[in-house]
C-alpha positions as CSV (number, residue, x, y, z in Angstrom):
1,X,109.5,115.1,108.7
2,X,106.6,115.6,111.3
3,X,103.2,114.3,111.2
4,X,101.9,116.4,108.4
5,X,100.1,114.2,105.9
6,X,101.2,114.5,102.0
7,X,98.5,113.6,99.6
8,X,98.7,113.0,95.9
9,X,100.7,111.1,93.7
10,X,104.2,111.5,91.8
11,X,105.6,109.4,88.8
12,X,108.2,107.1,88.8
13,X,111.9,108.9,89.2
14,X,110.3,111.8,91.3
15,X,110.2,110.3,94.5
16,X,112.4,112.8,95.9
17,X,110.0,115.9,95.1
18,X,107.6,114.7,97.4
19,X,110.4,114.3,100.0
20,X,111.4,117.7,99.5
21,X,107.6,118.9,99.0
22,X,107.1,117.1,102.8
23,X,109.9,119.3,104.3
24,X,108.4,122.5,102.9
25,X,104.8,121.6,103.8
26,X,105.8,121.5,107.6
27,X,105.8,125.4,107.6
28,X,102.5,125.7,105.8
29,X,98.8,126.1,106.4
30,X,98.3,124.7,102.9
31,X,100.3,124.0,100.0
32,X,99.9,122.2,96.5
33,X,102.4,121.6,93.7
34,X,102.0,120.4,90.2
35,X,104.6,119.6,88.0
36,X,104.1,118.4,84.1
37,X,107.2,117.2,81.8
38,X,106.5,117.3,78.5
39,X,102.6,117.6,79.1
40,X,102.8,114.6,81.3
41,X,101.7,115.4,85.0
42,X,104.4,113.8,86.8
43,X,103.7,115.7,90.5
44,X,100.4,116.3,91.7
45,X,100.7,116.8,95.7
46,X,98.9,118.7,98.3
47,X,99.2,119.0,102.2
48,X,97.9,120.9,105.0
49,X,94.2,122.6,104.7
50,X,93.7,122.2,101.0
51,X,92.8,119.4,98.4
52,X,93.8,119.2,95.1
53,X,90.8,121.1,93.6
54,X,91.5,124.0,96.4
55,X,91.8,127.5,94.3
56,X,93.5,130.8,95.8
57,X,94.3,134.0,94.4
58,X,97.3,133.8,91.8
59,X,98.3,137.4,91.6
60,X,100.4,138.5,88.5
61,X,99.9,135.0,86.7
62,X,96.7,136.3,85.7
63,X,98.9,138.5,83.3
64,X,99.7,134.9,81.5
65,X,96.3,134.6,81.0
66,X,95.6,137.8,79.6
67,X,98.4,137.7,77.3
68,X,96.9,134.4,75.7
69,X,93.8,136.1,74.9
70,X,96.0,138.8,73.1
71,X,98.0,136.2,71.1
72,X,95.0,134.4,70.1
73,X,93.3,137.6,68.8
74,X,96.8,138.6,66.8
75,X,96.9,135.2,65.5
76,X,93.3,135.7,64.5
77,X,94.5,139.3,62.7
78,X,92.0,141.2,64.9
79,X,94.8,142.5,66.8
80,X,98.1,144.2,65.8
81,X,100.8,144.4,68.6
82,X,102.5,147.5,67.1
83,X,99.2,149.7,66.5
84,X,98.9,152.3,69.1
85,X,96.8,152.1,71.3
86,X,94.8,155.2,70.5
87,X,93.9,154.0,67.3
88,X,91.1,152.1,69.1
89,X,90.9,154.0,72.3
90,X,91.4,157.7,71.1
91,X,91.0,159.1,74.8
92,X,94.3,157.1,75.5
93,X,96.2,159.8,73.4
94,X,96.1,162.3,76.0
95,X,99.3,163.3,78.2
96,X,101.8,162.1,75.6
97,X,100.6,158.6,75.3
98,X,99.7,158.6,71.6
99,X,102.5,156.5,70.4
100,X,102.2,153.9,73.2
101,X,101.7,150.3,71.7
102,X,100.0,147.1,72.6
103,X,103.3,145.7,72.3
104,X,104.7,148.5,74.8
105,X,102.1,147.6,77.5
106,X,102.5,143.9,77.2
107,X,106.4,144.3,77.6
108,X,106.2,147.0,80.5
109,X,107.6,149.6,78.6
110,X,104.6,152.2,78.1
111,X,105.6,154.3,81.3
112,X,101.9,153.9,82.3
113,X,102.2,151.8,85.7
114,X,99.8,153.6,87.8
115,X,97.8,157.1,88.4
116,X,99.3,160.3,90.2
117,X,97.6,159.9,94.1
118,X,97.2,156.2,93.3
119,X,94.3,153.8,93.1
120,X,92.1,152.6,95.9
121,X,91.4,148.8,96.2
122,X,87.6,149.4,95.0
123,X,89.2,151.1,91.6
124,X,91.6,148.3,91.4
125,X,89.0,145.5,91.6
126,X,87.7,146.7,88.0
127,X,89.4,147.0,84.9
128,X,87.0,149.9,83.2
129,X,87.4,152.1,85.9
130,X,91.3,151.5,86.0
131,X,91.3,152.3,82.0
132,X,89.3,155.6,82.6
133,X,91.9,156.7,85.2
134,X,94.8,155.7,82.8
135,X,93.5,157.5,80.0
136,X,94.0,160.9,81.4
137,X,97.5,159.8,83.1
138,X,101.0,161.1,81.9
139,X,103.4,158.1,81.2
140,X,106.1,157.9,84.3
141,X,108.9,157.9,81.9
142,X,109.3,158.0,78.0
143,X,107.3,155.5,76.6
144,X,109.6,152.6,75.2
145,X,112.5,153.8,76.8
146,X,112.6,151.3,79.7
147,X,110.9,148.7,81.5
148,X,108.9,149.2,84.5
149,X,106.4,146.9,86.2
150,X,102.8,147.8,87.1
151,X,101.6,144.7,89.4
152,X,97.9,145.8,89.5
153,X,96.5,148.4,86.7
154,X,98.9,148.0,83.7
155,X,97.1,145.4,81.7
156,X,93.8,147.1,82.0
157,X,94.9,149.0,79.1
158,X,95.2,145.8,76.9
159,X,91.7,144.9,78.4
160,X,90.2,147.9,77.2
161,X,91.7,147.4,73.8
162,X,90.0,144.0,73.7
163,X,87.0,145.2,74.6
164,X,86.8,148.2,71.8
165,X,88.2,145.9,69.2
166,X,86.2,142.8,69.8
167,X,83.0,143.9,71.8
168,X,84.0,141.1,74.7
169,X,85.8,141.3,77.6
170,X,89.5,139.4,78.0
171,X,87.4,137.5,80.7
172,X,84.8,136.6,78.6
173,X,87.2,135.5,75.6
174,X,89.7,133.3,78.3
175,X,86.5,131.7,79.2
176,X,85.3,130.9,76.0
177,X,88.4,129.8,74.1
178,X,91.0,128.7,76.7
179,X,89.5,127.7,80.2
180,X,86.2,125.8,79.0
181,X,87.5,124.0,76.0
182,X,90.6,122.8,77.7
183,X,89.3,122.2,81.3
184,X,91.7,125.2,82.6
185,X,91.3,125.2,86.4
186,X,91.9,128.8,86.1
187,X,89.4,131.6,86.4
188,X,89.3,135.4,85.4
189,X,86.2,135.9,87.1
190,X,85.2,133.2,89.8
191,X,81.8,132.3,89.7
192,X,79.6,132.3,92.8
193,X,79.2,128.1,92.1
194,X,83.0,128.0,92.8
195,X,83.4,130.0,95.6
196,X,83.3,127.3,97.9
197,X,86.7,125.9,96.7
198,X,88.6,129.3,97.4
199,X,91.1,129.4,100.2
200,X,92.3,133.0,101.1
201,X,96.1,134.1,100.7
202,X,97.6,134.7,104.3
203,X,100.1,137.0,105.3
204,X,103.2,135.1,105.7
205,X,105.0,134.5,109.1
206,X,108.4,135.9,109.8
207,X,110.5,136.2,112.5
208,X,111.6,140.1,113.6
209,X,115.0,139.7,111.8
210,X,113.3,138.0,108.6
211,X,110.9,140.9,108.4
212,X,113.3,143.5,108.8
213,X,115.2,142.2,106.1
214,X,112.2,142.0,103.9
215,X,111.2,145.7,104.6
216,X,114.5,146.8,103.5
217,X,113.6,146.0,100.2
218,X,110.2,147.6,100.1
219,X,110.0,150.5,97.8
220,X,109.2,153.6,98.7
221,X,105.6,154.6,98.1
222,X,106.6,157.2,95.8
223,X,109.0,155.6,93.9
224,X,108.5,153.8,90.6
225,X,108.1,150.6,92.5
226,X,105.8,151.7,95.0
227,X,103.6,153.1,92.3
228,X,103.6,150.1,90.3
229,X,102.5,148.2,93.2
230,X,99.8,150.7,94.7
231,X,101.9,151.7,97.3
232,X,101.4,155.2,96.7
233,X,97.6,155.2,97.5
234,X,96.0,156.5,100.9
235,X,96.3,154.1,102.6
236,X,98.4,152.1,100.7
237,X,97.1,149.0,99.0
238,X,96.9,146.2,101.4
239,X,98.0,143.2,98.7
240,X,96.5,140.4,100.7
241,X,93.2,141.8,101.5
242,X,92.7,142.5,98.1
243,X,93.1,139.7,96.2
244,X,91.1,137.9,98.8
245,X,88.2,140.2,98.4
246,X,85.1,138.6,96.8
247,X,84.5,141.7,94.4
248,X,88.1,141.6,92.8
249,X,87.9,137.3,92.2
250,X,84.6,137.8,90.7
251,X,85.5,140.5,88.3
252,X,88.7,138.9,87.5
253,X,90.5,142.2,86.4
254,X,93.3,141.3,84.0
255,X,96.5,142.0,86.1
256,X,95.9,140.0,89.3
257,X,92.6,139.2,89.9
258,X,92.8,135.6,88.8
259,X,92.1,132.4,90.8
260,X,93.4,129.3,90.1
261,X,95.1,125.7,91.4
262,X,98.8,124.3,91.2
263,X,97.2,122.3,88.1
264,X,96.0,125.6,86.3
265,X,98.9,125.6,83.9
266,X,98.4,122.3,82.5
267,X,97.0,123.4,79.0
268,X,99.7,125.7,78.5
269,X,102.7,124.0,79.8
270,X,105.0,122.0,77.4
271,X,103.6,123.6,74.2
272,X,105.6,125.2,71.6
273,X,105.3,128.7,69.9
274,X,107.0,129.8,66.7
275,X,107.4,133.4,65.8
276,X,107.4,135.0,62.8
277,X,109.9,137.8,63.4
278,X,113.4,137.8,65.1
279,X,114.6,139.8,67.9
280,X,118.0,140.4,69.1
281,X,117.6,138.2,72.0
282,X,116.9,135.3,69.6
283,X,120.7,135.2,68.7
284,X,121.6,134.0,72.8
285,X,121.6,130.4,73.6
286,X,120.2,130.6,76.8
287,X,117.5,132.3,78.7
288,X,119.8,134.1,81.3
289,X,121.3,136.2,78.6
290,X,118.2,137.4,77.5
291,X,117.7,141.0,77.9
292,X,114.3,141.6,76.6
293,X,111.3,139.1,76.5
294,X,109.6,137.9,73.1
295,X,106.9,140.6,73.1
296,X,109.4,143.5,72.7
297,X,109.6,145.7,70.0
298,X,112.4,144.7,67.5
299,X,115.7,146.3,67.9
300,X,118.0,147.9,65.2
301,X,119.2,145.1,63.2
302,X,116.1,143.1,63.4
303,X,115.1,141.6,59.8
304,X,111.5,142.0,59.9
305,X,109.2,144.4,61.9
306,X,105.6,143.1,62.0
307,X,103.0,141.9,64.0
308,X,103.9,138.6,66.0
309,X,102.3,135.3,64.0
310,X,102.0,132.5,66.7
311,X,101.9,128.8,65.6
312,X,101.0,126.4,68.1
313,X,101.4,123.3,68.8
314,X,101.2,120.9,71.8
315,X,98.5,120.2,74.3
316,X,96.6,123.5,73.6
317,X,97.0,127.1,72.8
318,X,100.2,128.6,74.1
319,X,101.8,132.3,73.4
320,X,104.6,134.1,74.1
321,X,105.1,135.7,77.7
322,X,105.8,139.4,77.8
323,X,107.0,139.5,81.6
324,X,110.5,140.1,82.1
325,X,110.2,137.8,85.7
326,X,109.4,134.7,83.4
327,X,112.8,135.1,81.5
328,X,114.5,135.8,84.8
329,X,113.1,132.7,86.3
330,X,114.1,130.8,83.7
331,X,110.6,129.7,82.3
332,X,111.3,130.2,78.8
333,X,114.3,127.7,78.2
334,X,116.0,128.3,75.1
335,X,116.1,130.4,71.9
336,X,117.3,129.2,68.6
337,X,117.6,130.7,65.4
338,X,116.3,129.7,62.4
339,X,116.9,130.6,58.7
340,X,114.0,130.8,56.2
341,X,114.0,130.8,52.5
342,X,113.9,134.4,52.6
343,X,116.8,134.5,55.0
344,X,114.6,135.9,57.9
345,X,115.4,135.0,61.3
346,X,113.1,132.8,63.2
347,X,113.2,131.4,66.6
348,X,111.3,129.0,68.8
349,X,110.9,129.3,72.4
350,X,109.9,126.5,74.7
351,X,106.9,128.0,76.5
352,X,107.0,125.6,79.2
353,X,105.4,127.8,81.7
354,X,103.5,130.6,80.3
355,X,101.5,130.5,83.7
356,X,103.9,129.8,86.4
357,X,103.4,126.9,88.6
358,X,101.1,127.8,91.3
359,X,102.2,126.7,94.7
360,X,99.3,127.4,96.9
361,X,101.4,128.4,100.1
362,X,104.6,128.2,101.9
363,X,105.8,131.4,103.3
364,X,107.8,133.3,100.4
365,X,108.9,136.7,100.6
366,X,108.0,138.9,97.6
367,X,111.3,140.6,97.7
368,X,112.3,143.7,95.9
369,X,111.1,142.6,92.4
370,X,108.7,140.1,93.6
371,X,105.0,139.6,92.2
372,X,103.4,141.0,95.3
373,X,105.3,144.1,96.3
374,X,104.3,144.9,99.8
375,X,104.6,141.5,102.1
376,X,105.4,137.9,102.3
377,X,102.4,135.9,101.4
378,X,101.2,132.3,101.7
379,X,98.1,130.7,101.2
380,X,95.9,128.1,102.7
């Protein structure tokens, strides 16, 4: 397995994970892996030019933290997922966006995934700048009719709603209600005093054949995928340089500006969430068959049409994940239909990875539907 030194611990019965980790770490500048089972840390490993305390950019895992804040505000009765965004932000109603709800944004069905001409990297660092430009943008498809992912801009709509409703930013809510109380090693806005812990994301190494195969799946700059990942700007967004920019991690923009370690998901991993409404997805027995995520709008035949009420148990505050990639990755493991006294369907989802395992290196192509879009990345 070479001379690379593997550090950290594994629990009894997980020794083979260390062996597999060592094999993967051979090609990495630096790598971390943290795994929890029912709230217990069973794997905590690192190798290369990192430690267990190293932080790096986590891209779209940031959206999980943003969603956490939204669900807490829904639980408090401050937000209603089915209210139009324009109720709190009138300027957003222009260009046919008056009916778009917070739920539409969280479930990637708003159609507002970018702006004509694209965003500059400077614009994308700041949620309020993004929000001002999105306010006048027409949707790229009829809102609510289809899914389309926005890697770097879409959740700034949610951030603007939270700011207008509460007078505080998502970043402030996350720090006060999640990160600080639970000791979560994930930052939406990395303080200068923690800057020494940051390791840059590195462009992945690949052979000519591997690179050609990867490039074959990169979306065109003016396709919906290209718009969602910032490839339509001039020049196209350099997604590695973007996440490594000090301004991006200092502001902690809510779509992709978070910074964390592999241990960052420890508070929410293993928690349970019960929702007070059904969805057609709840009738399936396995996440592989789920067609839409828990924050999706109720479909015909649903018994209850109201805001989500999240009741949380476990280590800390956990919420449903709106991103479909989490369903595809089978992080949301199982749905179960329950019947209450009023014959309303209820379902429970094991949200074992509201924030995905954050492996801080290893060359991994993002692929057509990956979280980073334009090129493979690794961290070190």
